[in-house]
C-alpha positions as CSV (number, residue, x, y, z in Angstrom):
1,X,1.0,-3.1,19.9
2,X,3.2,-5.5,18.1
3,X,-0.2,-7.3,16.1
4,X,-0.5,-7.5,11.9
5,X,-3.4,-5.0,11.9
6,X,-0.6,-2.0,13.1
7,X,1.7,-3.5,11.2
8,X,-0.7,-2.8,8.2
9,X,-1.9,0.4,9.4
10,X,2.0,1.5,9.8
11,X,2.0,0.6,6.0
12,X,-0.9,2.5,4.8
13,X,0.3,5.9,6.6
14,X,4.2,5.7,5.1
15,X,2.7,5.2,1.9
16,X,-0.3,8.5,2.4
17,X,1.6,10.3,4.8
18,X,3.4,13.7,4.1
19,X,5.3,13.9,7.1
20,X,9.0,13.9,6.3
21,X,9.7,15.1,10.0
22,X,7.9,11.8,11.2
23,X,9.4,9.4,8.6
24,X,13.0,10.5,9.4
25,X,12.3,10.1,13.0
26,X,11.4,6.6,12.1
27,X,14.4,5.4,10.4
28,X,16.2,7.2,12.9
29,X,14.5,5.3,15.8
30,X,12.4,8.4,16.9
31,X,8.8,8.5,17.6
32,X,8.1,4.6,16.5
33,X,5.4,3.6,18.1
34,X,5.5,1.0,20.4
35,X,5.2,-2.7,19.0
36,X,6.3,-1.4,15.7
37,X,9.5,-2.8,14.5
38,X,11.0,-1.0,12.0
39,X,13.0,-3.3,9.8
40,X,14.4,-3.6,6.5
41,X,11.5,-4.0,4.9
42,X,9.7,-1.0,6.4
43,X,13.0,0.6,6.4
44,X,12.6,1.1,2.2
45,X,9.2,1.7,2.6
46,X,9.8,4.6,4.2
47,X,12.5,5.6,2.5
48,X,10.9,5.3,-0.6
49,X,8.2,7.3,0.7
50,X,10.6,9.9,1.5
51,X,12.3,9.4,-2.1
52,X,9.3,10.1,-3.4
53,X,8.5,13.7,-1.0
54,X,11.9,15.0,-2.3
55,X,13.3,14.9,1.3
56,X,16.0,12.1,0.6
57,X,18.1,11.0,-2.3
58,X,20.9,9.4,-3.9
59,X,23.0,10.2,-1.1
60,X,20.8,8.0,1.4
61,X,19.7,5.4,-1.0
62,X,23.1,4.3,-1.4
63,X,23.5,4.4,2.3
64,X,20.5,1.7,2.7
65,X,22.0,-0.6,0.0
66,X,25.3,-0.3,1.9
67,X,23.7,-1.4,5.1
68,X,21.4,-3.9,3.7
69,X,23.2,-6.1,0.8
70,X,20.7,-8.7,0.2
71,X,19.3,-9.3,-3.0
72,X,15.9,-7.7,-1.4
73,X,17.9,-4.7,-0.8
74,X,19.3,-4.1,-4.7
75,X,15.4,-3.9,-5.5
76,X,14.6,-1.8,-3.0
77,X,17.4,0.7,-4.1
78,X,16.6,0.2,-7.6
79,X,12.7,1.4,-7.2
80,X,14.2,4.2,-4.9
81,X,16.4,5.5,-7.3
82,X,13.4,5.2,-10.2
83,X,11.1,7.2,-7.7
84,X,13.4,10.2,-7.6
85,X,12.0,13.5,-8.6
86,X,14.5,14.5,-10.6
87,X,14.3,15.0,-14.8
88,X,17.3,13.3,-15.1
89,X,16.4,10.1,-13.0
90,X,13.5,9.6,-14.8
91,X,15.4,9.6,-17.8
92,X,17.6,7.2,-16.8
93,X,15.0,4.7,-15.1
94,X,13.2,4.5,-18.8
95,X,16.2,3.9,-20.7
96,X,16.4,1.2,-18.1
97,X,12.9,0.1,-18.9
98,X,12.6,0.1,-22.2
99,X,16.0,-0.7,-23.7
100,X,18.8,-1.6,-21.0
101,X,19.7,-5.3,-21.0
102,X,22.5,-4.8,-18.5
103,X,20.5,-5.2,-15.1
104,X,18.8,-9.0,-13.6
105,X,15.3,-9.0,-14.8
106,X,14.6,-8.8,-11.0
107,X,16.5,-4.9,-11.0
108,X,14.1,-3.5,-14.3
109,X,11.2,-5.0,-12.9
110,X,11.5,-3.4,-9.2
111,X,13.3,0.0,-11.5
112,X,9.7,0.1,-13.4
113,X,8.0,-0.3,-10.3
114,X,9.5,2.5,-8.9
115,X,8.7,5.0,-11.8
116,X,5.4,6.0,-11.5
117,X,4.3,8.0,-8.6
118,X,1.0,10.0,-8.3
119,X,3.0,13.1,-6.6
120,X,5.3,13.2,-9.6
121,X,2.3,13.6,-12.4
122,X,3.7,16.8,-14.3
123,X,7.6,15.8,-14.2
124,X,6.4,12.2,-15.6
125,X,3.3,13.6,-17.8
126,X,5.6,13.0,-21.1
127,X,5.8,9.4,-20.6
128,X,2.3,8.1,-20.6
129,X,2.3,8.7,-24.6
130,X,6.1,7.2,-24.3
131,X,5.0,4.0,-22.4
132,X,2.4,3.1,-26.0
133,X,4.9,4.3,-27.8
134,X,7.9,2.5,-26.3
135,X,7.0,-0.8,-24.8
136,X,6.4,-2.9,-28.3
137,X,10.1,-3.0,-29.2
138,X,10.7,-3.0,-25.1
139,X,9.3,-6.5,-24.9
140,X,10.7,-8.2,-27.6
141,X,14.2,-7.6,-25.6
142,X,13.2,-9.9,-22.9
143,X,11.5,-13.2,-22.2
144,X,8.1,-13.7,-22.3
145,X,7.6,-13.5,-18.4
146,X,9.9,-10.8,-18.0
147,X,8.2,-8.8,-20.8
148,X,4.5,-9.2,-18.6
149,X,5.9,-8.0,-15.4
150,X,7.6,-5.1,-17.0
151,X,4.5,-4.4,-18.8
152,X,2.6,-4.2,-15.8
153,X,4.7,-1.8,-13.4
154,X,5.5,0.4,-16.0
155,X,1.9,1.3,-17.0
156,X,0.7,4.9,-16.5
157,X,-1.6,4.0,-14.2
158,X,-2.0,6.9,-12.3
159,X,-2.9,8.8,-15.3
160,X,-6.2,8.4,-15.5
161,X,-7.5,10.0,-18.0
162,X,-9.6,9.2,-21.6
163,X,-6.5,10.4,-23.6
164,X,-4.3,7.1,-21.9
165,X,-7.7,5.2,-22.8
166,X,-7.2,6.6,-26.7
167,X,-3.5,6.1,-26.3
168,X,-3.8,2.3,-25.4
169,X,-6.5,2.0,-28.4
170,X,-4.5,2.7,-30.7
171,X,-1.7,0.7,-29.5
172,X,-4.2,-2.5,-29.5
173,X,-4.7,-1.4,-32.9
174,X,-1.6,-2.4,-34.2
175,X,-0.8,-5.7,-35.4
176,X,2.5,-6.8,-34.3
177,X,2.4,-6.8,-30.5
178,X,3.8,-10.0,-28.8
179,X,0.9,-11.9,-27.2
180,X,1.3,-11.1,-23.3
181,X,1.6,-7.4,-24.4
182,X,-1.7,-7.7,-26.3
183,X,-3.5,-9.0,-23.6
184,X,-1.7,-6.9,-20.2
185,X,-2.7,-3.8,-22.1
186,X,-6.0,-5.1,-22.6
187,X,-6.1,-5.7,-19.3
188,X,-4.5,-2.4,-17.6
189,X,-7.0,-0.3,-19.7
190,X,-10.2,-2.1,-18.6
191,X,-8.7,-1.7,-14.9
192,X,-8.2,2.7,-16.2
193,X,-11.7,1.9,-18.1
194,X,-12.9,1.3,-14.8
195,X,-11.4,4.1,-12.7
196,X,-12.4,6.5,-15.1
197,X,-16.4,4.7,-14.5
198,X,-15.5,5.3,-10.4
199,X,-14.3,8.6,-10.9
200,X,-17.4,9.7,-13.4
201,X,-20.0,8.5,-10.3
202,X,-18.0,9.9,-7.6
203,X,-18.2,13.7,-9.1
204,X,-21.9,12.9,-10.3
205,X,-23.1,11.6,-6.4
206,X,-21.1,15.0,-5.2
207,X,-22.3,17.8,-7.4
């Protein structure tokens, strides 16, 4: 209780659980394991998971943002809004990630980080191809380091499938990419390759 192992376990549980009653209770201070402090950081993690699962929405995000007016709180709120399981929210989020220059760099990055969620694969399926279509122009909108961060955060990392790799290959065949975009997509595609190899090996071993 109160140690780093407990905190790590709590973070893992929050990220994986579908027990919305437990998470809602934690936000209200109920059923919290002895020694675990639900500080601002954990509150945002819990709220984001509830948002992903459809058990919290814009009002809860706004209320938490009002309670935490720090710069970090604004970033966490942006990631939560991007994680909303709603087509209009995803459309607005993608506009921010690929076209908007109104938000701060950190808020754009946080928004990109919240977009893809494993539980929302059907909702975001259409954006897999759009990443490879839209990112070349998006990368030229921002300074190199911000473009790099957004390139990584917005990558469709949960679309682990050969068609995703084929889209990456087609993008890398273009001659108009920024150096950063080319470098990061090459690396991220290699991560995808490794994921597919691992998935195939597990399938063979389980057969």
